[in-house]
C-alpha positions in Angstrom: 108.1 94.6 97.5 109.5 96.4 94.5 108.2 99.8 95.7 110.0 99.4 99.0 113.2 98.2 97.3 113.0 101.2 94.9 112.3 103.8 97.6 109.0 104.6 95.9 107.0 106.1 98.8 103.9 106.9 96.7 103.9 103.5 95.1 104.2 101.9 98.5 101.3 103.9 99.8 99.1 103.0 96.9 99.7 99.3 97.5 98.4 99.4 101.1 94.9 99.8 102.3 94.3 102.7 104.6 93.7 100.4 107.7 96.6 98.0 107.0 98.4 96.4 109.9 102.1 95.6 110.1 104.0 93.6 112.7 107.7 94.4 112.4 110.4 91.8 113.1 111.1 93.5 116.5 107.4 92.9 117.5 106.1 96.4 117.1 102.5 96.5 115.9 101.6 99.4 113.6 98.0 100.1 112.7 97.2 102.1 109.7 99.0 102.9 106.5 100.2 106.3 107.7 101.6 104.9 111.0 103.4 102.2 109.0 104.8 104.7 106.6 105.9 107.0 109.5 107.8 104.1 111.0 109.5 103.3 107.7 110.2 107.0 106.7 113.9 106.8 107.2 114.1 104.0 104.6 112.5 106.3 102.0 114.2 109.5 103.1 117.8 108.2 103.4 117.7 105.7 100.5 120.5 103.6 101.9 118.8 100.3 102.6 119.1 97.3 100.4 115.9 95.2 100.3 115.9 91.7 98.7 113.6 88.8 99.0 112.8 85.3 97.8 109.2 84.0 97.6 108.8 80.8 99.6 105.1 80.1 99.4 102.0 81.5 97.7 98.3 80.8 98.2 95.6 82.7 96.3 91.8 82.6 96.2 91.0 83.9 92.7 90.2 87.6 92.9 89.6 87.6 96.7 92.6 87.1 98.9 96.2 86.1 98.6 99.0 85.2 101.0 102.7 85.2 100.3 105.6 84.2 102.5 109.0 85.7 101.7 112.4 85.3 103.1 113.6 88.9 103.2 117.0 90.6 103.8 117.4 94.3 104.7 120.9 95.7 104.8 122.5 99.1 105.3 126.1 98.1 104.7 127.8 101.3 105.8 125.9 101.2 109.1 126.5 97.5 109.8 122.8 96.8 109.6 121.7 93.3 108.4 118.3 91.9 109.1 117.0 88.6 107.8 113.3 87.7 108.3 110.3 85.7 107.2 107.8 88.2 106.0 104.2 87.1 105.5 102.0 89.4 103.5 98.2 89.1 103.1 96.6 90.8 100.0 93.0 91.6 99.2 91.7 92.1 95.6 90.0 95.5 95.8 88.7 97.4 92.8 90.8 95.4 90.4 94.1 95.7 92.4 95.9 93.5 94.8 96.5 95.6 98.0 98.3 94.8 101.2 96.0 94.5 104.2 98.5 92.9 106.7 102.1 91.8 107.0 104.2 90.3 109.7 107.9 89.9 109.9 109.6 87.3 112.0 113.3 87.9 112.7 115.7 85.1 111.7 119.3 84.6 112.7 
């Protein structure tokens, strides 16, 4: 979450497995870290978006898998963009690190 907020493209990449899957709030399904990053490139390139979140729920199996549900907000104020979503992220503990394997955003009003 912090890497996306801070426009840290390399950090974001390092937190995702190569074959990660992402379902965006608009329903688009992206398969693979590179495809996800390509879809989000403008965020990292333009550095205009504000990304905030609140953790709503967390379930963890020690050193195996974890799942966190966030309420997220993405805004680009000067462009009139405001998106609120429930974002569900599944992590796997791989080689001593928690890595994102899948996430899904559900748009909220």
